[in-house]
C-alpha positions in Angstrom: -45.7 -23.0 79.1 -45.8 -26.7 78.0 -42.4 -28.3 77.6 -41.2 -29.4 74.3 -41.3 -32.8 75.1 -44.6 -32.9 76.1 -45.8 -30.8 73.0 -43.7 -34.1 70.5 -46.1 -36.3 72.9 -49.1 -34.5 72.3 -48.4 -34.3 69.1 -47.7 -38.6 68.5 -50.8 -39.1 70.1 -52.9 -36.7 67.7 -51.1 -38.7 64.9 -52.0 -42.3 66.5 -55.7 -41.4 67.0 -56.1 -39.2 63.9 -55.0 -42.9 62.6 -57.3 -45.1 64.2 -59.9 -42.4 63.1 -58.8 -42.1 59.2 -58.8 -46.1 59.1 -62.9 -45.8 60.8 -63.5 -43.4 58.0 -62.2 -44.9 55.2 -64.1 -48.0 56.1 -67.6 -45.9 56.9 -66.7 -44.4 53.3 -66.3 -46.9 51.6 -69.1 -48.8 52.2 -70.8 -45.8 51.7 -69.7 -45.1 48.0 -70.2 -49.2 47.4 -74.5 -48.8 48.8 -74.4 -45.4 46.6 -72.9 -47.4 43.8 -74.9 -49.8 43.9 -78.0 -47.6 44.2 -76.3 -45.2 41.0 -76.9 -49.0 39.0 -80.3 -49.8 40.4 -81.7 -45.9 39.6 -80.9 -46.2 36.1 -82.3 -50.2 35.6 -85.5 -48.5 37.0 -85.8 -46.2 34.9 -85.4 -48.2 31.4 -88.1 -50.7 33.0 -90.4 -47.5 33.5 -90.0 -46.4 29.9 -91.0 -49.4 29.2 -94.8 -48.2 29.7 -94.5 -44.9 28.3 -96.3 -41.5 29.3 -97.9 -43.9 32.9 -94.1 -45.1 33.3 -92.8 -41.7 34.0 -94.7 -42.2 37.1 -92.1 -44.7 38.4 -89.5 -42.6 39.4 -91.1 -38.9 40.4 -92.3 -41.4 42.9 -88.9 -43.0 43.7 -87.7 -39.8 43.8 -90.1 -37.9 45.6 -90.1 -40.8 48.3 -86.3 -40.9 48.7 -86.2 -36.7 49.5 -88.6 -37.9 52.0 -86.3 -40.2 53.9 -83.9 -37.7 53.7 -85.7 -35.5 55.3 -86.9 -37.8 57.9 -83.6 -38.8 58.7 -82.7 -34.5 59.6 -86.0 -34.1 61.0 -84.1 -36.8 64.2 -81.1 -35.3 63.5 -81.8 -31.3 62.3 -77.8 -31.8 62.1 -78.3 -34.0 59.2 -79.2 -31.6 57.1 -77.4 -30.2 53.6 -73.6 -30.7 53.1 -72.2 -30.6 56.7 -69.1 -28.6 55.5 -70.9 -25.7 56.9 -71.1 -27.5 60.5 -67.2 -28.7 60.3 -65.9 -24.7 59.6 -68.2 -23.4 62.4 -66.6 -26.5 64.7 -63.2 -25.9 63.7 -63.9 -21.3 64.3 -65.5 -22.2 67.8 -68.9 -21.3 67.1 -70.9 -24.5 66.9 -70.1 -28.2 69.2 -69.2 -31.2 67.3 -72.2 -33.2 66.3 -73.3 -36.3 68.6 -72.5 -39.5 67.2 -76.2 -40.5 65.9 -75.4 -37.9 62.8 -73.5 -41.3 61.6 -76.4 -42.9 61.0 -79.1 -39.9 60.1 -76.2 -39.1 57.7 -75.6 -41.9 56.1 -79.1 -43.8 55.4 -80.4 -40.3 55.0 -78.2 -39.4 52.3 -78.1 -42.5 50.4 -81.9 -42.6 50.2 -81.4 -38.6 48.8 -78.7 -39.8 46.5 -80.0 -42.9 45.1 -83.1 -41.6 44.2 -81.5 -39.1 42.5 -81.2 -35.8 44.0 -78.6 -33.8 42.1 -76.7 -34.0 45.5 -73.2 -34.4 45.9 -71.6 -37.9 48.3 -68.9 -36.1 49.6 -70.7 -33.7 52.4 -71.7 -37.0 53.4 -68.4 -38.5 53.9 -66.7 -34.9 55.3 -69.1 -34.8 58.4 -69.4 -37.8 58.9 -65.5 -38.0 59.2 -65.7 -35.2 61.1 -67.6 -36.7 63.5 -65.8 -39.8 63.6 -62.1 -37.6 64.7 -64.2 -35.7 67.3 -65.9 -38.3 68.7 -62.4 -40.5 69.0 -60.6 -37.3 70.5 -62.8 -36.8 72.9 -62.3 -40.6 73.9 -58.7 -40.3 73.7 -59.0 -37.7 76.6 -58.2 -34.4 74.3 -58.5 -31.1 75.1 -61.1 -29.0 73.4 -58.9 -27.7 70.9 -57.3 -31.2 70.1 -60.2 -32.3 69.9 -61.3 -29.4 67.3 -57.7 -30.3 65.7 -59.5 -34.0 64.9 -62.6 -32.7 63.1 -60.7 -30.5 61.0 -57.9 -33.3 60.0 -61.1 -36.0 59.6 -63.0 -33.8 57.6 -60.3 -33.7 54.8 -59.7 -37.4 55.6 -63.7 -37.8 54.2 -63.6 -35.9 51.7 -60.2 -37.9 50.2 -62.8 -40.7 50.1 -65.1 -39.2 48.4 -62.9 -38.7 45.7 -60.1 -40.5 46.3 -58.2 -38.0 46.2 -55.8 -38.1 49.3 -53.8 -34.9 48.4 -56.8 -32.8 47.6 -58.6 -34.0 51.0 -55.7 -32.9 52.7 -55.6 -29.4 51.3 -59.5 -29.0 52.0 -58.3 -30.0 56.2 -55.9 -26.9 55.1 -57.2 -23.6 53.3 -61.0 -24.6 53.5 -61.6 -25.7 56.8 -58.8 -24.9 58.9 -58.0 -22.3 56.6 -54.6 -21.9 58.1 -51.2 -24.5 57.6 -49.7 -25.6 60.9 -47.7 -28.0 61.7 -50.6 -29.5 64.7 -52.5 -29.3 61.9 -51.1 -30.9 58.7 -49.0 -33.6 60.3 -52.5 -35.5 61.7 -54.6 -34.9 58.9 -51.8 -36.1 56.8 -51.7 -39.4 59.0 -55.6 -39.3 58.8 -55.9 -38.9 54.9 -53.4 -42.0 54.5 -55.3 -44.1 56.8 -59.0 -43.2 55.3 -57.9 -43.3 51.9 -56.1 -47.1 52.3 -58.5 -48.4 54.4 -61.2 -47.2 51.4 -59.4 -49.0 48.8 -60.3 -52.3 50.4 -63.8 -51.2 49.5 -63.5 -49.0 46.3 -60.7 -50.2 44.5 -57.5 -48.1 43.7 -58.4 -46.8 40.0 -58.8 -43.0 39.6 -62.4 -41.7 39.5 -62.5 -41.0 35.9 -60.6 -42.5 32.5 -59.1 -39.6 31.3 -56.9 -40.4 28.1 -53.9 -38.8 27.8 -53.9 -35.1 26.9 -51.2 -32.8 25.0 -50.7 -29.9 26.3 -51.8 -27.3 24.7 -49.9 -24.6 23.0 -49.2 -21.6 24.9 -50.2 -19.6 22.6 -53.8 -20.8 23.5 -53.1 -20.1 27.0 -55.2 -16.0 26.9 -58.1 -17.7 26.5 -58.1 -19.7 29.1 -58.0 -16.5 31.3 -61.3 -15.5 29.3 -62.6 -18.9 30.1 -61.8 -17.9 33.8 -63.2 -15.1 34.1 -66.6 -16.6 32.3 -66.9 -19.0 34.9 -65.9 -16.3 37.8 -69.1 -15.0 37.1 -71.0 -18.2 36.6 -69.4 -20.0 40.3 -71.2 -16.2 41.6 -74.5 -16.7 40.6 -74.5 -19.8 41.2 -74.1 -19.7 44.9 -76.6 -16.7 44.7 -78.9 -19.2 43.0 -77.8 -21.7 46.1 -78.8 -19.2 48.9 -82.1 -17.4 47.5 -83.5 -20.7 46.5 -82.7 -22.0 49.8 -84.4 -18.8 50.5 -87.5 -19.2 48.6 -88.2 -22.8 49.6 -88.5 -21.5 53.6 -90.8 -19.2 52.9 -93.1 -21.6 52.4 -93.0 -22.4 55.9 -96.9 -24.2 55.8 -95.2 -27.3 54.2 -93.9 -29.6 56.7 -90.3 -30.0 55.4 -91.1 -33.5 54.9 -93.3 -32.4 52.5 -91.2 -29.8 50.7 -89.2 -33.0 50.3 -91.2 -35.0 48.2 -92.7 -31.8 46.2 -88.8 -30.9 45.2 -88.2 -35.1 44.7 -91.5 -35.0 42.6 -89.8 -32.6 39.7 -86.4 -33.9 39.9 -87.7 -37.5 39.5 -89.9 -36.1 36.6 -85.8 -34.4 35.3 -85.1 -38.0 35.2 -87.6 -39.6 33.8 -87.2 -37.1 30.9 -83.4 -38.0 31.0 -81.2 -39.5 33.3 -78.3 -37.2 32.8 -80.3 -34.4 34.3 -80.5 -36.1 37.6 -78.1 -37.9 40.6 -74.7 -37.0 42.0 -73.5 -36.2 38.2 -70.2 -38.4 38.0 -71.8 -40.8 35.1 -72.0 -37.5 32.9 -68.6 -36.0 33.3 -67.5 -39.6 32.2 -69.4 -39.2 28.9 -68.6 -35.5 29.1 -64.5 -36.1 29.1 -65.1 -39.4 26.2 -66.9 -36.9 23.6 -69.8 -38.1 24.4 -72.1 -35.6 24.4 -72.5 -33.0 21.9 -72.7 -29.0 21.7 -76.7 -28.4 21.6 -77.3 -30.9 24.5 -74.5 -29.6 26.7 -75.9 -26.3 26.8 -79.4 -28.0 27.6 -77.6 -30.7 30.6 -76.1 -27.4 31.6 -79.2 -25.3 32.3 -81.4 -27.7 33.5 -78.5 -28.8 35.9 -77.6 -25.2 36.9 -80.7 -25.0 38.2 -82.1 -28.7 39.7 -78.5 -28.8 41.7 -79.2 -25.6 43.8 -83.1 -26.8 44.3 -82.1 -30.0 45.5 -80.1 -28.9 47.8 -82.9 -26.7 49.0 -85.0 -30.1 49.8 -82.5 -29.7 52.9 -81.7 -33.8 52.6 -78.1 -34.5 54.1 -76.1 -34.0 50.3 -73.2 -31.7 49.0 -72.3 -29.5 46.8 -69.2 -30.7 45.2 -69.9 -33.6 42.9 -72.4 -31.7 40.9 -70.6 -28.6 40.9 -67.9 -30.3 39.7 -70.4 -31.9 36.6 -71.2 -28.8 35.4 -68.1 -27.4 35.8 -68.0 -30.3 33.1 -70.2 -29.6 30.7 -69.8 -25.6 30.5 -65.8 -26.6 29.9 -66.8 -28.6 26.9 -69.4 -26.7 25.7 -67.0 -23.2 25.6 -64.5 -25.4 23.8 -66.6 -26.5 21.4 -67.4 -22.6 20.8 -63.5 -21.7 21.5 -62.5 -24.6 18.7 -63.9 -23.0 16.4 -62.6 -19.3 16.8 -59.6 -20.2 17.3 -58.1 -22.2 14.7 -56.0 -24.1 16.3 -52.5 -27.2 15.7 -54.0 -30.5 14.9 -51.7 -31.9 17.2 -53.1 -29.7 19.8 -56.8 -29.9 19.3 -57.8 -32.8 21.8 -55.5 -31.2 24.2 -57.5 -28.1 24.2 -60.8 -29.5 24.8 -60.2 -31.7 27.4 -57.9 -28.8 29.5 -60.6 -26.9 28.7 -63.0 -29.6 30.9 -61.3 -30.0 33.5 -60.1 -25.8 33.3 -63.9 -25.8 33.7 -64.0 -28.7 36.5 -61.4 -26.7 38.8 -62.5 -22.9 37.7 -66.1 -23.7 39.1 -65.7 -24.9 42.1 -63.0 -22.3 42.5 -65.2 -19.5 42.6 -67.8 -21.4 44.6 -65.9 -22.5 47.2 -62.9 -19.7 47.0 -60.8 -23.0 46.9 -58.7 -23.3 43.7 -55.6 -25.3 45.2 -58.6 -27.9 46.8 -60.3 -27.4 43.2 -57.3 -28.1 41.2 -55.9 -31.0 43.0 -58.9 -32.6 43.3 -59.9 -32.7 39.7 -55.9 -33.7 38.7 -56.3 -36.7 41.0 -59.7 -37.4 40.4 -58.8 -37.7 36.0 -54.8 -38.8 37.2 -53.6 -36.1 35.0 -51.3 -33.2 35.3 -50.6 -32.4 31.8 -52.4 -29.4 31.8 -52.3 -27.6 34.8 -50.8 -24.8 33.2 -54.1 -23.6 31.7 -55.8 -25.0 35.1 -54.3 -22.7 36.5 -54.3 -19.7 34.4 -58.7 -20.3 34.5 -59.1 -21.5 37.7 -57.1 -18.2 39.3 -58.9 -15.5 36.8 -62.2 -17.5 38.2 -61.6 -17.4 41.8 -60.4 -13.0 41.0 -63.5 -12.3 39.5 -65.0 -14.0 43.1 -63.9 -12.3 45.3 -63.5 -8.8 43.0 -67.9 -9.6 42.8 -67.9 -8.8 47.0 -70.0 -12.5 46.6 -68.2 -14.7 49.8 -67.4 -17.9 49.1 -70.8 -20.2 49.9 -70.2 -21.9 52.6 -69.7 -18.7 54.7 -73.1 -18.1 53.6 -74.4 -21.0 54.2 -72.6 -21.4 57.9 -74.1 -17.8 58.7 -77.1 -19.1 57.7 -77.2 -22.6 59.8 -75.7 -20.1 63.1 -78.9 -17.7 62.3 -81.5 -20.8 62.1 -79.9 -22.3 64.9 -79.9 -19.6 67.5 -83.5 -18.7 65.8 -84.5 -22.6 67.1 -83.1 -22.2 70.4 -85.3 -18.7 70.6 -88.7 -20.6 69.3 -89.2 -24.4 70.2 -91.2 -24.2 67.2 -90.0 -22.9 64.4 -89.0 -24.3 61.1 -86.0 -23.0 59.1 -85.0 -24.7 56.5 -81.4 -25.4 56.0 
């Protein structure tokens, strides 16, 4: 039996290592986001430049996005565990179903995600930062002489630090490690996670600054009389979330059937399709942060809200099926903002509101849409709500957001559809077993 003093020393050691790994994760994630920000600006400049050539200019973004997707697939070819979000791999390690990824995943994930996301694929930055943080945590634990159980604690804690850096959401990152990855609240996981998140966000802010992700004006609290509208909104959001999860898995399966086409070729073809969308409208592709800000600012009218929602609803799963490094969260948040704004426009016509609460109603619906769709797909409602509140520095609409997210998660759960990362983890493990049985086989991520 381990003595209390020895257990305390072990916890202190975990916390010290978590701080060290957190600082590394913060600098790594901050550098990744800094590079990605420059690539996003370069992509907009490239689109403006190519538009000057008329129709022939369309081939420029098509070629650029196809090349970026192909480069992302090359990184995965070199390090197979770099494919996709990586969160499913982190969860598999936590459950003892897989071994921690090797250290070489970090350069593969870093470069591959920059190429894929920076060129315009509809993928999120959080997957790479979560996965890289988890690798940093596991490697720090190994070099610190921890046993296997504490190495898993380190990789889980640092996965939360990675999410925190991706969205500048320290509490959301900690909740992610506890609610989604660890699925438990125990002292030996909570305390190192908090230390890792604090260190990571502090280091990331040295590079990224202290501003929240989205500039949201002060919102009036919507009248409690419209709270049932948010419940209805959440119920429909749950159905949309289930449809989105199934589309992600269905698209992966569909693309995987084209086994005769090499993975790099498949990625390039998907990149070309997304590049064509970029050429038509820059808002249809990319991670979606700029689009979300535009929706919050009221710069997207109802017809465009619907059109962009429908296009990105398909473009996100298609981009993920390319098998390059990149996550699902950020595009999901943009999709939720579009859905919330569109619903608010229609509901505002039907539900006669007091003049003082109209702006608050629309803003609350946008934020509720982001949290509700996240909750329905990922099935981590607390993480989704807190991440949205931290990204927007807004807490005044917490009540309608809670109502909508709870309703969305309830519908998704009752539908029998599993959380998306549970399905992706099962798919990853099945593909891994298939590759072990037949090293020459090739399966979609």
